[in-house]
N, C-alpha and C positions, 0 to 999 in steps of 0.2 A: 807860412804853412798852417793850414787849418787842422784843428783836432776836434774831436767830439767835445761838447761842453761838459766839463767835469762836474758842473752843478747837477748833472743828471745821475751821478754815481749812486746816490742813495734814494732815488725816487721809486715809488711803487710800480710804475709802468715798466721797470726793468725786469719784472717777473722774478723777483728774488735774486737776480744776478747783479753783481757789480762788475762793470766792464767799461773800459775805454781804450780805444785804439786810434791810430792816425787814420785819416780818410783813405790813404793808399794801403793800409794794413801792414806797413813795413815796421810799425812800432806798436807795442802794447804797453799801456801804462798801469793797468790794474785788471785783475780777473779775480772774481770771488763770489761768495754768496753772502746775503744779508743775514745778520743775526745780532744778538746782544753781547755775545762773548766769542768773537772770532779768533781763530789761530791766524796771526799776522805773520806772513813769511816774507823775508827779504832774500830773494834769489839773485842770480847773476844777470840773466837776460831771458826774455820769453822766446818760445819757439812757436808751436802751432796752436797751443791752447786757446780756446774761445768758448763762449757759452754753448755753441753747438758742436765743438770739437774737444773731446777729452784726451789730453795727452797723458803719457805715463807719469809725468811729474804731478799733474793735477790729481790723478788717481792716488798717488802716494800721500799727497797733502790731505785729501779727503779722508783717507783711511786713518792717518795719524790724528787728525782733528777729532774724528769720531771716537777713536780709542782713548783719547785723553779728555773727553768731556766738553769739547768746544761745540757750540751750536752752529758754527759757520767757519769759513776760512777766506782769507784774502791773500793773494800773491802779488807782491810788488817786486821790482827788480832794480839792481844798481844802474843798469843801462837798459832802456826800453826797446832797443832794436831787436826785431824778430830774427833769430838765426838758430838753426838746428845744430850747427857746428860752430865752435868758437872761432875758427879761422875765417868764417864768413862775416865776422863783426867788423865794423868800421875801424880803420886805423886811427882816425881822429873822431871825437864825438860830434854829433849833430847838436849845436847849441839850442835849437828850438825844441828838440826832443828832451834834452836835459832840463830845460826850464819847465816844460809841461810835466815831466816826470816828477820833479821836486814839488810842483804845485799839487799834483794828485797825492803824492806821499803826505804832504802837509795836511791835506783834506782828510785822508784816512786817519792819520794820527790824531787830528783834532776831533774826529768822530769817536775815537776810542782812546781817550787819554789814560795815562797810567797803565797802559797795557804792556805786555812783554812782546818783543819782536823776535821771531825765530831767525837767527843768522844761518843762512843755508846756501852759501855761494860756492863752497868747496875750493879746491885748488885752482879752479878756473880763474880765481881772483888774480893770479899771477900772469894771466894770458894777455892782458892789455894794460899799458902803463896808466890808463886813466881810471881804473877801478878804485885805487886808494883815494884819489881826489873826489870821486863821486861818493864813496862811502863816507868820507869826512863831512861833506855837505849834508848828507842824509843823517848822520849821527848828530849833527848840530840841530837839525829839525826835530829829531827824536827827543833831544834834551829839553826842548821848549815844552814838550808835552809830558815830561817826566817818564818817558818810555825807557824800559830796561831791555836788555838783550839776553837771549838764551841760545844754546845750541843743543842738538839732539845727538846722543851717542858720543863716542870719543872724538877728539879733535884730530885733524890731519896734521902732518908735519908743517911746522911754521905757524902754529896757533891758528890754523884755518878751520872753520866749521865745515862739517861734511855737507856736500850738496844734497838737496832734499830728495833726490831720486834714489840714491844708493844707500839705503838704510835698512837695518834689520829691526823687526818689531821688538819693543820692550827695552830699547837701549837707554831711554830716559832723558830727562831734561837737566841741563846744568847752566849756571850763570855764565855769561860771556862778556868779556871786557873788550869792547870795540876799540877803545883808545889804546889798549895794549897792542892790538894788531896794527893800528894806524902808526904807532911809534916805531914799527919795524920797517926795514927796507929790504926789498927783494932784488 
């Protein structure tokens, strides 16, 4: 399966956008804007957002990034399959997508080491058995770059960070222990 060359993520010809999807557009690995201090978001999975399509989630991320002094934003996902509804997600992961997703995540973390990552996947995390395994791999990548995690607003039941769409202004940032979540079973 071919994907867009991830070496293009940070090149000037991307017109200020960071974007990579699969050639068939069934997966999106990253969407964002270039800057020196991005709000890095780890969501659950992408839906329709693209450089030319603004989704409600992108609108929320843009707004919160601006409100808290970030000069840009980057949305990554635990699983890159585009799906508007979680019941549309694969029952089993696509290994090519997982490999490419981790490659892109590593590239973003390497570009912005020692950054905080906004954990923003919500209770959707319980929807597929593979989310904990994917998060575990991503957490290991984050540790390589000394990345720490944060959540916005109160946690949902089960120590789950709220999804990045359903938030109220001014709820604030709090440290988040990904390993505490990973030690739980659902």
